[in-house]
C-alpha positions as CSV (number, residue, x, y, z in Angstrom):
1,M,0.0,0.0,0.0
2,R,2.9,2.3,0.7
3,E,4.1,2.0,-2.8
4,K,0.6,2.9,-4.1
5,F,0.6,6.1,-2.0
6,S,3.9,7.1,-3.4
7,S,3.0,6.4,-7.0
8,E,-0.4,8.2,-6.6
9,L,1.4,11.2,-5.1
10,K,3.8,11.4,-8.0
11,A,0.9,11.1,-10.5
12,A,-1.1,13.8,-8.7
13,M,1.9,16.1,-8.6
14,K,2.5,15.7,-12.3
15,A,-1.2,16.3,-13.0
16,G,-1.2,19.4,-10.8
17,E,-4.1,18.1,-8.6
18,K,-3.5,20.2,-5.4
19,R,-6.3,18.7,-3.3
20,R,-5.2,15.1,-4.1
21,V,-1.5,15.9,-3.4
22,G,-2.4,17.5,-0.1
23,T,-4.6,14.6,0.9
24,I,-2.1,11.9,0.0
25,R,0.6,13.8,1.9
26,M,-1.7,13.9,4.9
27,I,-2.2,10.1,4.6
28,M,1.6,9.6,4.4
29,A,2.2,11.8,7.4
30,A,-0.4,9.9,9.5
31,L,1.2,6.7,8.4
32,K,4.7,7.9,9.3
33,D,3.3,8.8,12.8
34,K,1.9,5.3,13.0
35,D,5.3,3.8,12.0
36,I,7.1,5.8,14.7
37,E,4.6,4.6,17.3
38,A,5.0,1.0,16.1
39,R,8.8,1.2,16.0
40,G,8.7,2.3,19.7
41,Q,6.9,-0.9,20.5
42,G,9.2,-3.0,18.3
43,K,6.8,-3.9,15.5
44,T,5.8,-2.8,12.0
45,V,2.6,-1.5,10.7
46,A,0.6,-4.1,8.8
47,D,-1.8,-3.4,5.9
48,E,-4.8,-4.0,8.1
49,E,-3.6,-1.2,10.4
50,I,-3.2,1.1,7.4
51,L,-6.7,0.3,6.3
52,A,-8.0,1.1,9.9
53,L,-6.1,4.4,9.8
54,L,-7.7,5.3,6.5
55,Q,-11.1,4.4,7.8
56,K,-10.5,6.6,10.9
57,M,-9.5,9.5,8.7
58,T,-12.6,9.0,6.6
59,K,-14.8,9.0,9.7
60,S,-13.2,12.1,11.1
61,R,-13.7,14.0,7.8
62,T,-17.3,12.8,7.6
63,E,-18.0,14.3,11.1
64,S,-16.2,17.5,10.1
65,Q,-18.2,17.7,6.9
66,E,-21.5,17.4,8.8
67,I,-20.4,20.2,11.3
68,Y,-19.4,22.5,8.4
69,E,-22.7,21.9,6.6
70,K,-24.7,22.7,9.8
71,A,-22.7,25.9,10.2
72,G,-23.3,26.9,6.6
73,R,-19.6,26.6,5.6
74,V,-20.2,25.0,2.2
75,D,-16.6,25.6,1.0
76,L,-15.1,23.7,4.0
77,A,-17.8,20.9,3.7
78,R,-16.9,20.5,0.0
79,Q,-13.2,20.3,0.9
80,E,-13.9,17.5,3.4
81,S,-16.0,15.7,0.9
82,E,-13.2,15.8,-1.7
83,E,-10.7,14.5,0.8
84,I,-13.2,11.7,1.8
85,A,-13.4,10.6,-1.9
86,I,-9.7,10.6,-2.3
87,I,-9.1,8.5,0.9
88,R,-11.9,6.1,0.0
89,G,-10.1,5.5,-3.3
90,F,-7.4,3.7,-1.3
91,L,-9.9,1.5,0.6
92,P,-11.3,-1.7,-0.6
93,Q,-14.9,-1.8,-1.9
94,Q,-17.3,-1.4,1.1
95,L,-19.7,-4.3,1.7
96,S,-23.4,-3.7,1.1
97,E,-25.8,-3.7,4.0
98,A,-27.0,-7.2,3.0
99,D,-23.4,-8.5,2.9
100,V,-22.7,-6.9,6.3
101,A,-25.8,-8.6,7.8
102,Q,-24.7,-11.9,6.3
103,A,-21.2,-11.5,7.7
104,I,-22.6,-10.7,11.2
105,V,-24.8,-13.9,11.2
106,A,-21.7,-15.9,10.1
107,A,-19.5,-14.3,12.8
108,I,-22.2,-15.0,15.5
109,A,-22.3,-18.6,14.4
110,E,-18.5,-18.9,14.2
111,T,-18.0,-17.4,17.7
112,G,-21.0,-19.2,19.3
113,A,-22.3,-15.8,20.5
114,T,-25.6,-16.0,22.3
115,S,-26.1,-12.7,24.0
116,I,-25.1,-9.1,24.0
117,K,-22.2,-10.1,26.3
118,D,-20.5,-11.7,23.4
119,M,-20.4,-8.6,21.2
120,G,-16.7,-8.3,21.6
121,K,-16.1,-11.7,20.2
122,V,-18.4,-11.0,17.2
123,V,-16.9,-7.6,16.4
124,G,-13.3,-9.0,16.8
125,A,-14.1,-11.8,14.3
126,L,-15.5,-9.2,11.9
127,K,-12.5,-6.9,12.2
128,G,-10.2,-9.9,11.5
129,K,-11.9,-10.8,8.3
130,Y,-13.3,-7.5,7.0
131,A,-10.8,-4.8,7.9
132,G,-11.2,-1.9,5.6
133,S,-14.3,-3.1,3.9
134,M,-16.9,-2.7,6.7
135,D,-18.0,0.3,8.8
136,F,-17.7,-1.3,12.2
137,A,-19.8,1.3,14.0
138,K,-22.8,0.4,11.8
139,A,-21.9,-3.3,12.0
140,S,-21.8,-3.2,15.8
141,A,-25.3,-1.7,15.9
142,V,-26.6,-4.5,13.6
143,A,-24.8,-7.1,15.7
144,K,-26.3,-5.7,18.8
145,R,-29.8,-5.9,17.4
146,T,-29.2,-9.4,16.1
147,L,-28.0,-10.5,19.5
148,G,-31.1,-9.0,21.1
149,G,-29.6,-5.9,22.6
């Protein structure tokens, strides 16, 4: 994934796409921070962690976009929207709601979960299999309903 960031950055610079260049640099800076943190713990950053980082960045920008729209700052909301689109370009295709529901049912069966107390097992199993392709906040809510919570 790191090579993809570098090649995309070079292409965006050649094309003169300022927003894309800025967003990719921001991703690379966040990744570098993650690398430094991991190095202190004696490990390396895996692709799953990079995907989680990208999802976190997307979620943050979505929240900011909503705030800007409520405040009437259309220009800033549009900027956040453009950054979200660029970041999502690096994420795998998101699962549909039906696929998420199916994955949750499979994870519940796989973990033997029977009540809301087993939510951690279910979400952990989902994160292991679907990192980057599922919104875990929404998936947690569906799992909670499915488990009767």
